[in-house]
Biotite code that builds the C-alpha atoms (Angstrom):
import biotite.structure as struc

atoms = struc.array([
    struc.Atom([-8.217, 27.447, 68.791], chain_id="A", res_id=1, res_name="MET", atom_name="CA", element="C"),
    struc.Atom([-11.924, 27.027, 69.577], chain_id="A", res_id=2, res_name="ASP", atom_name="CA", element="C"),
    struc.Atom([-11.218, 27.295, 73.315], chain_id="A", res_id=3, res_name="GLN", atom_name="CA", element="C"),
    struc.Atom([-9.340, 30.566, 72.795], chain_id="A", res_id=4, res_name="VAL", atom_name="CA", element="C"),
    struc.Atom([-12.231, 31.883, 70.710], chain_id="A", res_id=5, res_name="LYS", atom_name="CA", element="C"),
    struc.Atom([-14.754, 30.885, 73.387], chain_id="A", res_id=6, res_name="GLN", atom_name="CA", element="C"),
    struc.Atom([-12.658, 32.551, 76.083], chain_id="A", res_id=7, res_name="ARG", atom_name="CA", element="C"),
    struc.Atom([-12.407, 35.748, 74.033], chain_id="A", res_id=8, res_name="LEU", atom_name="CA", element="C"),
    struc.Atom([-16.175, 35.782, 73.459], chain_id="A", res_id=9, res_name="ILE", atom_name="CA", element="C"),
    struc.Atom([-16.788, 35.167, 77.162], chain_id="A", res_id=10, res_name="ARG", atom_name="CA", element="C"),
    struc.Atom([-14.341, 37.947, 78.079], chain_id="A", res_id=11, res_name="ALA", atom_name="CA", element="C"),
    struc.Atom([-16.143, 40.308, 75.677], chain_id="A", res_id=12, res_name="MET", atom_name="CA", element="C"),
    struc.Atom([-19.542, 39.518, 77.252], chain_id="A", res_id=13, res_name="TRP", atom_name="CA", element="C"),
    struc.Atom([-18.030, 39.940, 80.714], chain_id="A", res_id=14, res_name="MET", atom_name="CA", element="C"),
    struc.Atom([-16.615, 43.352, 79.761], chain_id="A", res_id=15, res_name="ALA", atom_name="CA", element="C"),
    struc.Atom([-19.994, 44.448, 78.365], chain_id="A", res_id=16, res_name="LEU", atom_name="CA", element="C"),
    struc.Atom([-21.741, 43.247, 81.534], chain_id="A", res_id=17, res_name="ALA", atom_name="CA", element="C"),
    struc.Atom([-19.281, 45.142, 83.738], chain_id="A", res_id=18, res_name="VAL", atom_name="CA", element="C"),
    struc.Atom([-19.680, 48.339, 81.665], chain_id="A", res_id=19, res_name="ILE", atom_name="CA", element="C"),
    struc.Atom([-23.462, 48.037, 81.874], chain_id="A", res_id=20, res_name="PHE", atom_name="CA", element="C"),
    struc.Atom([-23.348, 47.513, 85.646], chain_id="A", res_id=21, res_name="LEU", atom_name="CA", element="C"),
    struc.Atom([-21.008, 50.492, 86.102], chain_id="A", res_id=22, res_name="ILE", atom_name="CA", element="C"),
    struc.Atom([-23.423, 52.697, 84.163], chain_id="A", res_id=23, res_name="GLU", atom_name="CA", element="C"),
    struc.Atom([-26.282, 51.287, 86.222], chain_id="A", res_id=24, res_name="ASN", atom_name="CA", element="C"),
    struc.Atom([-24.378, 52.062, 89.425], chain_id="A", res_id=25, res_name="TRP", atom_name="CA", element="C"),
    struc.Atom([-23.675, 55.614, 88.220], chain_id="A", res_id=26, res_name="LEU", atom_name="CA", element="C"),
    struc.Atom([-27.360, 56.013, 87.287], chain_id="A", res_id=27, res_name="TRP", atom_name="CA", element="C"),
    struc.Atom([-28.428, 55.215, 90.864], chain_id="A", res_id=28, res_name="ASP", atom_name="CA", element="C"),
    struc.Atom([-25.681, 56.861, 92.896], chain_id="A", res_id=29, res_name="HIS", atom_name="CA", element="C"),
    struc.Atom([-25.119, 60.064, 90.913], chain_id="A", res_id=30, res_name="VAL", atom_name="CA", element="C"),
    struc.Atom([-28.901, 60.577, 90.847], chain_id="A", res_id=31, res_name="ARG", atom_name="CA", element="C"),
    struc.Atom([-28.977, 60.350, 94.641], chain_id="A", res_id=32, res_name="ASP", atom_name="CA", element="C"),
    struc.Atom([-26.020, 62.734, 94.865], chain_id="A", res_id=33, res_name="GLY", atom_name="CA", element="C"),
    struc.Atom([-27.682, 65.263, 92.558], chain_id="A", res_id=34, res_name="LEU", atom_name="CA", element="C"),
    struc.Atom([-30.898, 65.063, 94.583], chain_id="A", res_id=35, res_name="ARG", atom_name="CA", element="C"),
    struc.Atom([-28.953, 65.705, 97.774], chain_id="A", res_id=36, res_name="ALA", atom_name="CA", element="C"),
    struc.Atom([-27.182, 68.649, 96.100], chain_id="A", res_id=37, res_name="LEU", atom_name="CA", element="C"),
    struc.Atom([-30.511, 70.050, 94.832], chain_id="A", res_id=38, res_name="ALA", atom_name="CA", element="C"),
    struc.Atom([-31.909, 69.777, 98.356], chain_id="A", res_id=39, res_name="HIS", atom_name="CA", element="C"),
    struc.Atom([-28.815, 71.480, 99.768], chain_id="A", res_id=40, res_name="LEU", atom_name="CA", element="C"),
    struc.Atom([-28.930, 74.485, 97.421], chain_id="A", res_id=41, res_name="ILE", atom_name="CA", element="C"),
    struc.Atom([-32.720, 74.723, 97.314], chain_id="A", res_id=42, res_name="GLY", atom_name="CA", element="C"),
    struc.Atom([-33.314, 73.577, 93.725], chain_id="A", res_id=43, res_name="LEU", atom_name="CA", element="C"),
    struc.Atom([-35.820, 70.928, 94.795], chain_id="A", res_id=44, res_name="GLU", atom_name="CA", element="C"),
    struc.Atom([-38.536, 73.605, 94.834], chain_id="A", res_id=45, res_name="ARG", atom_name="CA", element="C"),
    struc.Atom([-38.404, 73.507, 91.013], chain_id="A", res_id=46, res_name="PHE", atom_name="CA", element="C"),
    struc.Atom([-39.417, 69.836, 91.035], chain_id="A", res_id=47, res_name="ASP", atom_name="CA", element="C"),
    struc.Atom([-43.208, 70.528, 91.087], chain_id="A", res_id=48, res_name="PRO", atom_name="CA", element="C"),
    struc.Atom([-42.744, 73.123, 88.327], chain_id="A", res_id=49, res_name="TRP", atom_name="CA", element="C"),
    struc.Atom([-40.849, 70.619, 86.146], chain_id="A", res_id=50, res_name="LEU", atom_name="CA", element="C"),
    struc.Atom([-43.475, 67.953, 86.796], chain_id="A", res_id=51, res_name="ARG", atom_name="CA", element="C"),
    struc.Atom([-46.114, 70.473, 85.701], chain_id="A", res_id=52, res_name="GLY", atom_name="CA", element="C"),
    struc.Atom([-44.197, 71.177, 82.475], chain_id="A", res_id=53, res_name="VAL", atom_name="CA", element="C"),
    struc.Atom([-43.854, 67.443, 81.755], chain_id="A", res_id=54, res_name="VAL", atom_name="CA", element="C"),
    struc.Atom([-47.557, 66.852, 82.394], chain_id="A", res_id=55, res_name="SER", atom_name="CA", element="C"),
    struc.Atom([-48.368, 69.274, 79.553], chain_id="A", res_id=56, res_name="LYS", atom_name="CA", element="C"),
    struc.Atom([-45.952, 67.664, 77.082], chain_id="A", res_id=57, res_name="LEU", atom_name="CA", element="C"),
    struc.Atom([-46.772, 64.869, 74.659], chain_id="A", res_id=58, res_name="SER", atom_name="CA", element="C"),
    struc.Atom([-44.851, 61.588, 75.146], chain_id="A", res_id=59, res_name="PRO", atom_name="CA", element="C"),
    struc.Atom([-42.506, 62.281, 72.174], chain_id="A", res_id=60, res_name="PRO", atom_name="CA", element="C"),
    struc.Atom([-41.689, 65.772, 73.486], chain_id="A", res_id=61, res_name="MET", atom_name="CA", element="C"),
    struc.Atom([-41.108, 64.278, 76.943], chain_id="A", res_id=62, res_name="THR", atom_name="CA", element="C"),
    struc.Atom([-38.617, 61.922, 75.306], chain_id="A", res_id=63, res_name="LEU", atom_name="CA", element="C"),
    struc.Atom([-36.824, 64.915, 73.761], chain_id="A", res_id=64, res_name="VAL", atom_name="CA", element="C"),
    struc.Atom([-36.609, 66.541, 77.218], chain_id="A", res_id=65, res_name="LEU", atom_name="CA", element="C"),
    struc.Atom([-35.320, 63.262, 78.675], chain_id="A", res_id=66, res_name="PHE", atom_name="CA", element="C"),
    struc.Atom([-32.477, 62.804, 76.146], chain_id="A", res_id=67, res_name="VAL", atom_name="CA", element="C"),
    struc.Atom([-31.289, 66.457, 76.192], chain_id="A", res_id=68, res_name="ILE", atom_name="CA", element="C"),
    struc.Atom([-28.674, 65.853, 78.972], chain_id="A", res_id=69, res_name="PRO", atom_name="CA", element="C"),
    struc.Atom([-27.226, 62.936, 77.008], chain_id="A", res_id=70, res_name="GLY", atom_name="CA", element="C"),
    struc.Atom([-26.899, 65.131, 73.916], chain_id="A", res_id=71, res_name="ALA", atom_name="CA", element="C"),
    struc.Atom([-25.412, 68.024, 75.907], chain_id="A", res_id=72, res_name="MET", atom_name="CA", element="C"),
    struc.Atom([-22.343, 66.029, 76.954], chain_id="A", res_id=73, res_name="ILE", atom_name="CA", element="C"),
    struc.Atom([-21.219, 65.587, 73.322], chain_id="A", res_id=74, res_name="PHE", atom_name="CA", element="C"),
    struc.Atom([-19.084, 68.809, 73.339], chain_id="A", res_id=75, res_name="PRO", atom_name="CA", element="C"),
    struc.Atom([-17.487, 67.701, 76.628], chain_id="A", res_id=76, res_name="PHE", atom_name="CA", element="C"),
    struc.Atom([-16.633, 64.358, 75.038], chain_id="A", res_id=77, res_name="LYS", atom_name="CA", element="C"),
    struc.Atom([-14.952, 66.221, 72.172], chain_id="A", res_id=78, res_name="LEU", atom_name="CA", element="C"),
    struc.Atom([-12.918, 68.259, 74.676], chain_id="A", res_id=79, res_name="VAL", atom_name="CA", element="C"),
    struc.Atom([-11.979, 65.048, 76.492], chain_id="A", res_id=80, res_name="ALA", atom_name="CA", element="C"),
    struc.Atom([-10.904, 63.420, 73.222], chain_id="A", res_id=81, res_name="LEU", atom_name="CA", element="C"),
    struc.Atom([-8.826, 66.538, 72.484], chain_id="A", res_id=82, res_name="GLY", atom_name="CA", element="C"),
    struc.Atom([-7.126, 66.163, 75.872], chain_id="A", res_id=83, res_name="LEU", atom_name="CA", element="C"),
    struc.Atom([-6.433, 62.489, 75.170], chain_id="A", res_id=84, res_name="LEU", atom_name="CA", element="C"),
    struc.Atom([-5.052, 63.286, 71.715], chain_id="A", res_id=85, res_name="ALA", atom_name="CA", element="C"),
    struc.Atom([-2.798, 65.974, 73.247], chain_id="A", res_id=86, res_name="SER", atom_name="CA", element="C"),
    struc.Atom([-1.314, 63.458, 75.669], chain_id="A", res_id=87, res_name="GLY", atom_name="CA", element="C"),
    struc.Atom([-3.287, 64.477, 78.772], chain_id="A", res_id=88, res_name="TYR", atom_name="CA", element="C"),
    struc.Atom([-4.483, 60.934, 79.386], chain_id="A", res_id=89, res_name="ILE", atom_name="CA", element="C"),
    struc.Atom([-5.624, 61.263, 83.007], chain_id="A", res_id=90, res_name="ILE", atom_name="CA", element="C"),
    struc.Atom([-7.330, 64.629, 82.415], chain_id="A", res_id=91, res_name="SER", atom_name="CA", element="C"),
    struc.Atom([-9.118, 63.222, 79.348], chain_id="A", res_id=92, res_name="GLY", atom_name="CA", element="C"),
    struc.Atom([-10.338, 60.124, 81.175], chain_id="A", res_id=93, res_name="ILE", atom_name="CA", element="C"),
    struc.Atom([-11.502, 62.200, 84.161], chain_id="A", res_id=94, res_name="VAL", atom_name="CA", element="C"),
    struc.Atom([-13.332, 64.613, 81.826], chain_id="A", res_id=95, res_name="ALA", atom_name="CA", element="C"),
    struc.Atom([-15.122, 61.776, 79.997], chain_id="A", res_id=96, res_name="ILE", atom_name="CA", element="C"),
    struc.Atom([-16.051, 60.068, 83.269], chain_id="A", res_id=97, res_name="PHE", atom_name="CA", element="C"),
    struc.Atom([-17.284, 63.304, 84.895], chain_id="A", res_id=98, res_name="ALA", atom_name="CA", element="C"),
    struc.Atom([-19.385, 64.295, 81.859], chain_id="A", res_id=99, res_name="ALA", atom_name="CA", element="C"),
    struc.Atom([-20.849, 60.798, 81.565], chain_id="A", res_id=100, res_name="LYS", atom_name="CA", element="C"),
    struc.Atom([-21.613, 60.575, 85.286], chain_id="A", res_id=101, res_name="ALA", atom_name="CA", element="C"),
    struc.Atom([-23.274, 64.010, 85.372], chain_id="A", res_id=102, res_name="PHE", atom_name="CA", element="C"),
    struc.Atom([-25.388, 63.297, 82.271], chain_id="A", res_id=103, res_name="ALA", atom_name="CA", element="C"),
    struc.Atom([-26.485, 59.914, 83.626], chain_id="A", res_id=104, res_name="LEU", atom_name="CA", element="C"),
    struc.Atom([-27.375, 61.489, 86.964], chain_id="A", res_id=105, res_name="GLY", atom_name="CA", element="C"),
    struc.Atom([-29.477, 64.227, 85.359], chain_id="A", res_id=106, res_name="VAL", atom_name="CA", element="C"),
    struc.Atom([-31.171, 61.695, 83.075], chain_id="A", res_id=107, res_name="MET", atom_name="CA", element="C"),
    struc.Atom([-31.939, 59.486, 86.098], chain_id="A", res_id=108, res_name="ALA", atom_name="CA", element="C"),
    struc.Atom([-33.567, 62.430, 87.912], chain_id="A", res_id=109, res_name="VAL", atom_name="CA", element="C"),
    struc.Atom([-35.518, 63.318, 84.761], chain_id="A", res_id=110, res_name="LEU", atom_name="CA", element="C"),
    struc.Atom([-36.565, 59.702, 84.263], chain_id="A", res_id=111, res_name="PHE", atom_name="CA", element="C"),
    struc.Atom([-38.272, 59.686, 87.653], chain_id="A", res_id=112, res_name="ASP", atom_name="CA", element="C"),
    struc.Atom([-40.267, 62.734, 86.533], chain_id="A", res_id=113, res_name="ILE", atom_name="CA", element="C"),
    struc.Atom([-40.889, 61.630, 82.928], chain_id="A", res_id=114, res_name="CYS", atom_name="CA", element="C"),
    struc.Atom([-41.451, 57.896, 83.513], chain_id="A", res_id=115, res_name="ARG", atom_name="CA", element="C"),
    struc.Atom([-45.283, 57.890, 83.304], chain_id="A", res_id=116, res_name="ASP", atom_name="CA", element="C"),
    struc.Atom([-45.301, 59.872, 80.053], chain_id="A", res_id=117, res_name="LYS", atom_name="CA", element="C"),
    struc.Atom([-42.510, 57.806, 78.508], chain_id="A", res_id=118, res_name="LEU", atom_name="CA", element="C"),
    struc.Atom([-44.286, 54.561, 79.368], chain_id="A", res_id=119, res_name="MET", atom_name="CA", element="C"),
    struc.Atom([-47.229, 55.682, 77.218], chain_id="A", res_id=120, res_name="GLN", atom_name="CA", element="C"),
    struc.Atom([-45.089, 54.805, 74.182], chain_id="A", res_id=121, res_name="MET", atom_name="CA", element="C"),
    struc.Atom([-45.173, 51.054, 73.561], chain_id="A", res_id=122, res_name="GLN", atom_name="CA", element="C"),
    struc.Atom([-41.728, 50.903, 72.014], chain_id="A", res_id=123, res_name="TRP", atom_name="CA", element="C"),
    struc.Atom([-40.254, 52.658, 75.081], chain_id="A", res_id=124, res_name="PHE", atom_name="CA", element="C"),
    struc.Atom([-41.968, 50.121, 77.376], chain_id="A", res_id=125, res_name="CYS", atom_name="CA", element="C"),
    struc.Atom([-40.350, 47.324, 75.359], chain_id="A", res_id=126, res_name="ARG", atom_name="CA", element="C"),
    struc.Atom([-36.977, 49.096, 75.492], chain_id="A", res_id=127, res_name="PHE", atom_name="CA", element="C"),
    struc.Atom([-37.302, 49.579, 79.265], chain_id="A", res_id=128, res_name="TYR", atom_name="CA", element="C"),
    struc.Atom([-38.149, 45.876, 79.726], chain_id="A", res_id=129, res_name="SER", atom_name="CA", element="C"),
    struc.Atom([-35.114, 45.000, 77.608], chain_id="A", res_id=130, res_name="LEU", atom_name="CA", element="C"),
    struc.Atom([-32.898, 47.170, 79.840], chain_id="A", res_id=131, res_name="MET", atom_name="CA", element="C"),
    struc.Atom([-34.252, 45.422, 82.946], chain_id="A", res_id=132, res_name="LEU", atom_name="CA", element="C"),
    struc.Atom([-33.565, 42.030, 81.331], chain_id="A", res_id=133, res_name="SER", atom_name="CA", element="C"),
    struc.Atom([-30.009, 43.073, 80.428], chain_id="A", res_id=134, res_name="ILE", atom_name="CA", element="C"),
    struc.Atom([-29.502, 44.303, 83.987], chain_id="A", res_id=135, res_name="ASN", atom_name="CA", element="C"),
    struc.Atom([-30.605, 40.929, 85.403], chain_id="A", res_id=136, res_name="ALA", atom_name="CA", element="C"),
    struc.Atom([-28.403, 39.088, 82.855], chain_id="A", res_id=137, res_name="TRP", atom_name="CA", element="C"),
    struc.Atom([-25.359, 41.216, 83.768], chain_id="A", res_id=138, res_name="ALA", atom_name="CA", element="C"),
    struc.Atom([-25.878, 40.620, 87.499], chain_id="A", res_id=139, res_name="HIS", atom_name="CA", element="C"),
    struc.Atom([-26.221, 36.854, 86.945], chain_id="A", res_id=140, res_name="ASN", atom_name="CA", element="C"),
    struc.Atom([-23.108, 36.753, 84.750], chain_id="A", res_id=141, res_name="LEU", atom_name="CA", element="C"),
    struc.Atom([-20.977, 38.696, 87.226], chain_id="A", res_id=142, res_name="ILE", atom_name="CA", element="C"),
    struc.Atom([-22.396, 37.062, 90.396], chain_id="A", res_id=143, res_name="ALA", atom_name="CA", element="C"),
    struc.Atom([-19.929, 34.083, 90.559], chain_id="A", res_id=144, res_name="PRO", atom_name="CA", element="C"),
    struc.Atom([-16.954, 36.415, 90.116], chain_id="A", res_id=145, res_name="PHE", atom_name="CA", element="C"),
    struc.Atom([-18.289, 38.817, 92.767], chain_id="A", res_id=146, res_name="ARG", atom_name="CA", element="C"),
    struc.Atom([-18.699, 35.910, 95.184], chain_id="A", res_id=147, res_name="ARG", atom_name="CA", element="C"),
    struc.Atom([-15.167, 34.692, 94.448], chain_id="A", res_id=148, res_name="ARG", atom_name="CA", element="C"),
    struc.Atom([-13.773, 38.213, 94.865], chain_id="A", res_id=149, res_name="LEU", atom_name="CA", element="C"),
    struc.Atom([-15.626, 38.566, 98.194], chain_id="A", res_id=150, res_name="SER", atom_name="CA", element="C"),
    struc.Atom([-14.127, 35.257, 99.358], chain_id="A", res_id=151, res_name="GLU", atom_name="CA", element="C"),
    struc.Atom([-10.606, 36.387, 98.350], chain_id="A", res_id=152, res_name="ILE", atom_name="CA", element="C"),
    struc.Atom([-11.028, 39.730, 100.160], chain_id="A", res_id=153, res_name="ILE", atom_name="CA", element="C"),
    struc.Atom([-12.389, 37.973, 103.267], chain_id="A", res_id=154, res_name="ALA", atom_name="CA", element="C"),
    struc.Atom([-9.406, 35.582, 103.197], chain_id="A", res_id=155, res_name="GLY", atom_name="CA", element="C"),
    struc.Atom([-6.941, 38.467, 102.870], chain_id="A", res_id=156, res_name="LEU", atom_name="CA", element="C"),
    struc.Atom([-8.574, 40.306, 105.762], chain_id="A", res_id=157, res_name="ARG", atom_name="CA", element="C"),
    struc.Atom([-8.370, 37.178, 107.906], chain_id="A", res_id=158, res_name="GLU", atom_name="CA", element="C"),
    struc.Atom([-4.675, 36.708, 107.101], chain_id="A", res_id=159, res_name="ARG", atom_name="CA", element="C"),
    struc.Atom([-3.806, 40.389, 107.557], chain_id="A", res_id=160, res_name="LEU", atom_name="CA", element="C"),
    struc.Atom([-5.811, 40.883, 110.780], chain_id="A", res_id=161, res_name="ALA", atom_name="CA", element="C"),
    struc.Atom([-2.998, 39.666, 113.132], chain_id="A", res_id=162, res_name="PRO", atom_name="CA", element="C"),
    struc.Atom([-0.447, 41.845, 111.312], chain_id="A", res_id=163, res_name="LEU", atom_name="CA", element="C"),
    struc.Atom([-2.736, 44.884, 111.515], chain_id="A", res_id=164, res_name="VAL", atom_name="CA", element="C"),
    struc.Atom([-3.304, 44.234, 115.230], chain_id="A", res_id=165, res_name="ARG", atom_name="CA", element="C"),
    struc.Atom([0.448, 43.992, 115.847], chain_id="A", res_id=166, res_name="ARG", atom_name="CA", element="C"),
    struc.Atom([1.126, 47.177, 113.873], chain_id="A", res_id=167, res_name="LEU", atom_name="CA", element="C"),
    struc.Atom([-1.651, 48.993, 115.719], chain_id="A", res_id=168, res_name="THR", atom_name="CA", element="C"),
    struc.Atom([-0.349, 47.876, 119.104], chain_id="A", res_id=169, res_name="GLN", atom_name="CA", element="C"),
    struc.Atom([3.239, 48.719, 118.121], chain_id="A", res_id=170, res_name="THR", atom_name="CA", element="C"),
    struc.Atom([2.069, 52.113, 116.912], chain_id="A", res_id=171, res_name="GLY", atom_name="CA", element="C"),
    struc.Atom([0.245, 52.754, 120.161], chain_id="A", res_id=172, res_name="ARG", atom_name="CA", element="C"),
    struc.Atom([3.270, 51.644, 122.160], chain_id="A", res_id=173, res_name="LEU", atom_name="CA", element="C"),
    struc.Atom([5.614, 53.851, 120.178], chain_id="A", res_id=174, res_name="SER", atom_name="CA", element="C"),
    struc.Atom([3.284, 56.824, 120.649], chain_id="A", res_id=175, res_name="VAL", atom_name="CA", element="C"),
    struc.Atom([3.075, 56.094, 124.373], chain_id="A", res_id=176, res_name="ALA", atom_name="CA", element="C"),
    struc.Atom([6.876, 55.856, 124.558], chain_id="A", res_id=177, res_name="ARG", atom_name="CA", element="C"),
    struc.Atom([7.297, 59.138, 122.728], chain_id="A", res_id=178, res_name="ARG", atom_name="CA", element="C"),
    struc.Atom([4.808, 60.839, 125.030], chain_id="A", res_id=179, res_name="LEU", atom_name="CA", element="C"),
    struc.Atom([6.601, 59.500, 128.121], chain_id="A", res_id=180, res_name="SER", atom_name="CA", element="C"),
    struc.Atom([9.947, 60.727, 126.733], chain_id="A", res_id=181, res_name="ARG", atom_name="CA", element="C"),
    struc.Atom([8.469, 64.173, 126.068], chain_id="A", res_id=182, res_name="ILE", atom_name="CA", element="C"),
    struc.Atom([7.061, 64.281, 129.604], chain_id="A", res_id=183, res_name="ARG", atom_name="CA", element="C"),
    struc.Atom([10.433, 63.226, 131.074], chain_id="A", res_id=184, res_name="ALA", atom_name="CA", element="C"),
    struc.Atom([12.243, 65.833, 128.959], chain_id="A", res_id=185, res_name="TRP", atom_name="CA", element="C"),
    struc.Atom([9.775, 68.539, 130.039], chain_id="A", res_id=186, res_name="ALA", atom_name="CA", element="C"),
    struc.Atom([10.163, 67.455, 133.692], chain_id="A", res_id=187, res_name="ALA", atom_name="CA", element="C"),
    struc.Atom([13.982, 67.700, 133.403], chain_id="A", res_id=188, res_name="ARG", atom_name="CA", element="C"),
    struc.Atom([13.728, 71.194, 131.928], chain_id="A", res_id=189, res_name="ILE", atom_name="CA", element="C"),
    struc.Atom([11.408, 72.301, 134.736], chain_id="A", res_id=190, res_name="VAL", atom_name="CA", element="C"),
    struc.Atom([13.707, 70.707, 137.331], chain_id="A", res_id=191, res_name="GLU", atom_name="CA", element="C"),
    struc.Atom([16.782, 72.483, 135.912], chain_id="A", res_id=192, res_name="LYS", atom_name="CA", element="C"),
    struc.Atom([14.864, 75.780, 135.856], chain_id="A", res_id=193, res_name="LYS", atom_name="CA", element="C"),
    struc.Atom([13.880, 75.308, 139.509], chain_id="A", res_id=194, res_name="ASP", atom_name="CA", element="C"),
    struc.Atom([17.498, 74.549, 140.433], chain_id="A", res_id=195, res_name="GLN", atom_name="CA", element="C"),
    struc.Atom([18.647, 77.739, 138.697], chain_id="A", res_id=196, res_name="ARG", atom_name="CA", element="C"),
    struc.Atom([15.974, 79.743, 140.490], chain_id="A", res_id=197, res_name="ASP", atom_name="CA", element="C"),
    struc.Atom([17.127, 78.333, 143.829], chain_id="A", res_id=198, res_name="GLU", atom_name="CA", element="C"),
    struc.Atom([20.708, 79.383, 143.071], chain_id="A", res_id=199, res_name="VAL", atom_name="CA", element="C"),
])
């Protein structure tokens, strides 16, 4: 019974670590995507203006600005829950994921702008250090499983490589055969046409 309990606790910690790492991944990648989008549509010119606004705010007001995107997704979460309750499972999950990803991306962009002001609050510095510690803990916890998964994938690729090569070669051969048949068919048609013209 104790072993089952330990496994359940370990599985719970693993799930929390994976969720944290997914959010961390979204934080980095959606932020980069939003920056690229802002550059594409010309919104990056507002960056100096926003930095100017933040420079005039007190640290607590900067915190309010920073958490606004997180608060704004609450109505979208309600809509997503409504979709889930109505039986639209995939639509609900996609809506929750999209809202969460967008909010995290916007917060990540804002954090880069607000970081200096936020770090003036001691409790926020402690919270930020805690997040970095949790991030390191999650990476360390998941690392053996990531290595094992990488080994399994590498082994599968090695085993499937000959099959993929054979399929690729067979596919190329079949395409070549089809092309040669089409050419022969076209040549026969032309030949018959020439014979008719001669008659």
